[in-house]
C-alpha positions in Angstrom: -4.1 -103.1 -16.5 -6.0 -106.0 -14.7 -8.2 -105.1 -11.8 -7.4 -106.3 -8.3 -10.4 -108.7 -8.4 -9.1 -110.4 -11.6 -5.6 -110.5 -10.2 -6.9 -112.2 -7.0 -8.8 -114.7 -9.1 -5.7 -115.4 -11.1 -3.7 -116.1 -8.0 -6.4 -118.5 -6.7 -6.4 -120.4 -10.0 -2.6 -120.6 -10.2 -2.5 -122.0 -6.7 -5.1 -124.6 -7.6 -3.3 -125.6 -10.7 0.0 -125.9 -8.8 -1.6 -128.1 -6.2 -3.2 -130.3 -8.9 0.0 -130.7 -10.8 2.0 -131.6 -7.7 -0.5 -134.1 -6.4 0.4 -137.8 -6.8 -2.1 -138.1 -9.7 -0.8 -134.9 -11.3 2.8 -136.1 -11.1 1.8 -139.4 -12.7 0.1 -137.6 -15.6 3.1 -135.3 -16.1 5.4 -138.3 -16.3 3.1 -140.1 -18.7 2.8 -137.0 -20.9 6.6 -136.7 -21.0 6.9 -140.3 -22.1 4.4 -139.7 -24.9 6.0 -136.4 -26.0 9.4 -138.0 -26.1 8.1 -140.9 -28.2 6.4 -138.5 -30.6 9.6 -136.4 -30.8 11.7 -139.4 -31.6 9.3 -140.5 -34.3 9.1 -137.1 -35.9 12.9 -136.6 -35.9 13.7 -140.1 -36.9 15.7 -140.6 -33.6 18.3 -138.0 -34.7 17.9 -136.1 -31.4 17.2 -139.1 -29.2 19.9 -138.2 -26.6 18.5 -134.6 -26.2 14.9 -135.8 -26.0 15.8 -138.4 -23.4 17.6 -135.8 -21.4 14.5 -133.6 -21.3 12.2 -136.6 -20.5 14.5 -137.6 -17.6 14.4 -134.0 -16.3 10.6 -134.1 -16.2 10.7 -137.5 -14.5 13.2 -136.3 -11.9 11.2 -133.2 -11.1 7.9 -135.0 -10.7 9.3 -138.1 -9.0 10.0 -136.2 -5.8 7.3 -135.6 -3.1 5.5 -132.3 -3.3 8.0 -129.4 -3.2 7.7 -126.8 -0.5 6.6 -123.4 -1.7 7.6 -120.2 0.0 4.2 -118.6 -0.3 1.3 -118.0 -2.7 1.9 -116.9 -6.2 2.1 -113.2 -6.6 1.6 -111.2 -9.8 4.5 -108.9 -10.5 
């Protein structure tokens, strides 16, 4: 079982990662990564699953297109 110190550090790192991902630069990188992954998925599958891949790419874009979402509090380990 993790100690309380390591749990506290994990929470700090999770909060930092969340803030970085939801910054304007982080959202732009996430959208760019989704585009690249969608392109690679279409190439690998020969465009057989183009509709499903586009649906996933659109979901990532819509999630990261909005301003920073409001959190209800810090991450907590269960």
